[in-house]
Every structure is written in C-alpha cells, then in structure tokens.
Phi, psi and omega in degrees: 000141182293112174076359180247132181293144169240155186235154179296144178210154176264008174295130190274045173251142181302145184304317181297320178294315180299318179299317179295321179293322178297317176301314180296315179298318179293326175296315179292325177299313180300313182294320182291317178296320179294316179297321176302311182292325178290325176294321176294322177302315178296318180302313183292330192247359183299143179224163174120182186294339178255026184311302189297314180300313182287322177304314180291318179299312182298322178295318179295320179295318178297320179299322179288332179285325190305315179298333179293327178301312180294316181298315180295314180298317180293327176294319178300318181286327177297328179279004178095011181259186175243131175282131178253084192235016175292165179302316180293319178297314181296314180299322180288334184256347184298142177262359180280151175293150178293148178288128179283120185300334181285350182274112176226335181299142188310301185288330175294322177295319178299314180300318179296318179292322177303313180301315184286320176296320178295320178299313181292322178299318179294315180291332177291320176295323174295321179294325175300310182299314180299315180299317178295315181300325180273355175087019178258086183296326182293316178292321176300319179296318177303310181294328178296317177296318178296322180300316178299318180296318179295319179297323178293316178298319179298320176300312179301317180291312183296331180301332179287340183259351185261159172117000000 
C-alpha cells in the first residue's frame, strides 16, 4: 500500500491480494465512517413536523452503521494492514458528497441520506465483486453482509419519500 505500513501475517492470501484488499477496505472504511457522521449530523439537526420520528430513525441508522466501521477496520488489520480510520483520515478519503449545512428540514434530510446510503450501497456491491474476483471470499462475505444492512436502511429512508 502506498505510504501505509503492512505487517507480517500467517493468513494464506498472497501479499499482493492482501494489499489490494487493504486499500479496498480502507476506502469502504472512510465512506462508512463518513456516512455514520453524516447520519448523526442529520439526527442532531433535523427540523419539521416529523422531527421526532426522523430524529429517532436517523439515530437508529447511525447506530447500525457503527459496528461496520469496526468490522471493516479489523479486517484490514487482520490482513496485515493498517486501518486508516480517524475522523480526518476518513473525511479526507471519503467518496461521499459533503453534507450541506443548510439542509435541516425533515424530508430534505431524508433525500440527502438516501443519496449517500445509495452511493455506499453501490460501492459496497462493487467491493463485493472486486473481493470475489481477487479470491478473497471472507472480505466479500463481510461486504455482502454490509450490503444487506445498507439496503435495509435505504428501504427505511425511501419509504418516507414514497406514496
């Protein structure tokens, strides 16, 4: 990995594959940590007639994201890499759009979160494919589980916009 230390491991995956997986895991780590913080941003600042319902929903969604941050980071380190997961590292590496500070109204907040959850769900499906193509079934399985969780969250959010 460019500029990031790797460490010896007895995991029987080739070093080049592990390096590629560590890069992929760190990219997903940045996006997941960023989505968690953006979901909390929406939770703290939501306004409008559906305040309580959305305030609680956003908090529950952030709570569901948090364990993925740890799981992804630990997989990167298990493969002999270093997890790059500080707030500054994640913010600097995230591929998600920045949260617009002017968005506080309930349904506008939902729309912004839908966009970001959909972006992360799409990149997670790409990460599944990449992991499978490179022969890392365990990382692919991790991303498959995360993908299901993201799709469920996306369903909860989109339900507020449908009808």
